[in-house]
C-alpha positions in Angstrom: 66.1 -99.4 83.4 64.8 -100.7 80.0 64.2 -98.5 77.1 60.5 -98.0 77.7 61.2 -96.9 81.2 64.1 -94.7 80.2 61.9 -93.0 77.5 59.1 -92.5 80.0 61.5 -91.0 82.5 62.8 -88.4 80.0 59.3 -87.5 78.8 58.3 -86.9 82.4 61.5 -85.1 83.1 61.0 -82.9 80.1 57.4 -82.2 81.2 58.4 -81.1 84.7 61.2 -78.9 83.2 58.8 -77.3 81.0 56.2 -76.8 83.7 58.8 -75.3 86.1 60.0 -72.9 83.4 56.5 -71.8 82.3 55.2 -71.4 85.9 58.3 -69.7 87.1 58.0 -66.7 84.8 55.1 -64.3 85.2 53.3 -63.1 82.1 53.4 -59.4 81.2 49.7 -59.1 82.1 50.3 -60.6 85.6 53.3 -58.2 86.1 51.2 -55.3 85.1 48.4 -56.2 87.4 50.9 -56.6 90.2 52.4 -53.3 89.5 49.0 -51.6 89.9 48.5 -53.4 93.2 51.8 -52.3 94.5 51.2 -48.7 93.4 48.1 -48.7 95.6 50.1 -50.0 98.5 52.8 -47.3 98.0 50.2 -44.7 98.1 48.7 -46.0 101.4 52.2 -46.0 102.8 52.9 -42.5 101.6 56.0 -44.0 99.9 56.7 -41.6 97.0 60.2 -43.0 96.5 59.1 -46.4 95.8 56.0 -45.2 93.8 58.5 -43.2 91.4 60.6 -46.4 90.8 57.9 -47.5 88.5 57.7 -44.1 86.6 59.7 -43.6 83.3 62.1 -40.8 83.3 60.1 -39.3 80.3 56.8 -39.6 82.0 54.1 -37.1 81.5 50.5 -36.8 82.6 47.5 -35.3 81.0 48.2 -31.9 82.7 51.8 -31.8 81.3 53.6 -32.7 84.6 56.8 -34.6 84.2 58.2 -37.2 86.7 59.7 -34.7 89.1 56.6 -32.7 89.2 54.4 -35.7 89.8 56.7 -36.7 92.6 56.3 -33.3 94.3 52.5 -33.6 93.7 52.4 -37.0 95.5 54.6 -35.8 98.4 52.3 -32.8 98.8 49.3 -34.9 98.9 50.8 -37.4 101.4 51.7 -34.5 103.7 48.2 -33.0 103.3 46.0 -36.0 103.9 46.0 -38.5 106.7 44.8 -42.1 106.7 45.0 -42.5 103.0 43.2 -45.7 102.0 43.3 -47.1 98.4 41.6 -50.0 96.8 42.7 -51.0 93.3 39.3 -52.3 92.2 40.0 -53.7 88.8 42.5 -53.2 86.0 41.6 -53.8 82.3 44.5 -54.3 79.9 43.3 -52.8 76.6 46.3 -53.4 74.5 49.6 -55.2 75.2 52.7 -55.8 73.1 56.2 -56.8 74.2 57.2 -53.2 74.6 54.0 -51.2 75.4 50.6 -51.6 77.1 47.5 -49.5 77.6 45.4 -50.0 80.7 42.5 -48.5 82.6 42.2 -49.0 86.3 39.4 -48.3 88.8 40.6 -47.1 92.1 38.8 -46.2 95.3 40.7 -43.5 97.3 39.7 -42.0 100.6 41.5 -40.3 103.6 40.7 -39.4 107.2 38.7 -41.5 109.7 39.2 -45.1 110.1 38.1 -47.7 107.5 35.7 -49.2 110.0 34.0 -45.8 110.3 33.7 -45.5 106.5 31.8 -48.8 106.5 29.5 -47.6 109.2 28.4 -44.4 107.4 28.3 -46.3 104.0 30.9 -43.8 102.6 33.5 -45.7 100.4 35.4 -42.7 99.2 36.1 -41.3 95.7 36.2 -43.3 92.6 38.8 -42.7 90.0 39.5 -44.2 86.5 43.2 -44.1 85.7 44.0 -44.4 81.9 47.7 -45.2 81.6 50.3 -46.2 79.0 53.2 -48.3 80.1 56.5 -49.1 78.4 58.8 -52.0 79.0 62.4 -51.0 79.4 65.2 -53.3 80.3 62.6 -55.9 81.3 60.7 -53.6 83.6 57.3 -52.1 83.1 57.2 -48.4 83.7 54.5 -45.8 83.7 55.0 -43.5 80.7 51.8 -41.5 80.6 48.8 -41.2 82.8 45.5 -39.5 83.1 42.7 -39.9 85.6 39.3 -38.6 86.4 36.7 -38.8 89.0 33.9 -41.2 88.2 30.6 -41.9 89.7 29.7 -45.4 91.4 27.6 -46.0 88.2 30.6 -45.7 85.9 32.8 -48.3 87.6 33.7 -51.5 85.6 31.3 -54.3 86.5 34.1 -56.3 88.1 35.0 -53.2 90.2 31.4 -53.1 91.6 31.7 -56.7 92.5 35.0 -56.1 94.3 33.6 -53.0 96.0 30.6 -54.9 97.2 32.8 -57.3 98.9 34.7 -54.4 100.8 31.6 -52.3 101.5 28.5 -54.6 101.3 26.1 -51.7 101.9 27.3 -49.7 98.9 25.2 -50.1 95.8 25.2 -48.4 92.5 
């Protein structure tokens, strides 16, 4: 191998190493979006234990509930309601630093009856906006504070409406 070929080889090798390293590690934004999707899955699975793994020990919500009280609330909800269906419609990251993030998430929640029946009667469920603050501790994003409110279909983020229309084509704001 001559010097030109050797140089080209090392430049290519360096490029592929850089590409591998940069593609292999998810950004904080990607991890947070994935966390919100997982939370929706854990709610559907009625898996309070897994859901609580992403909640900080010093968590509180807008009603003053701590982590233990929130876990009890979730378990009660899971026992009370059958056929829970959640759709994380969209998440907006309002602010992100290496240690903290503020997000807003639109979520559709319904329970009872099969999802097909919901589509037939044009009832999607209840829409909620979750405002949350996350903290990054030991490399893991955790929910530190949350508040949520019932919102109307008209109040959804535009990207949430687009996703909703794919799930329920007959629903329109």
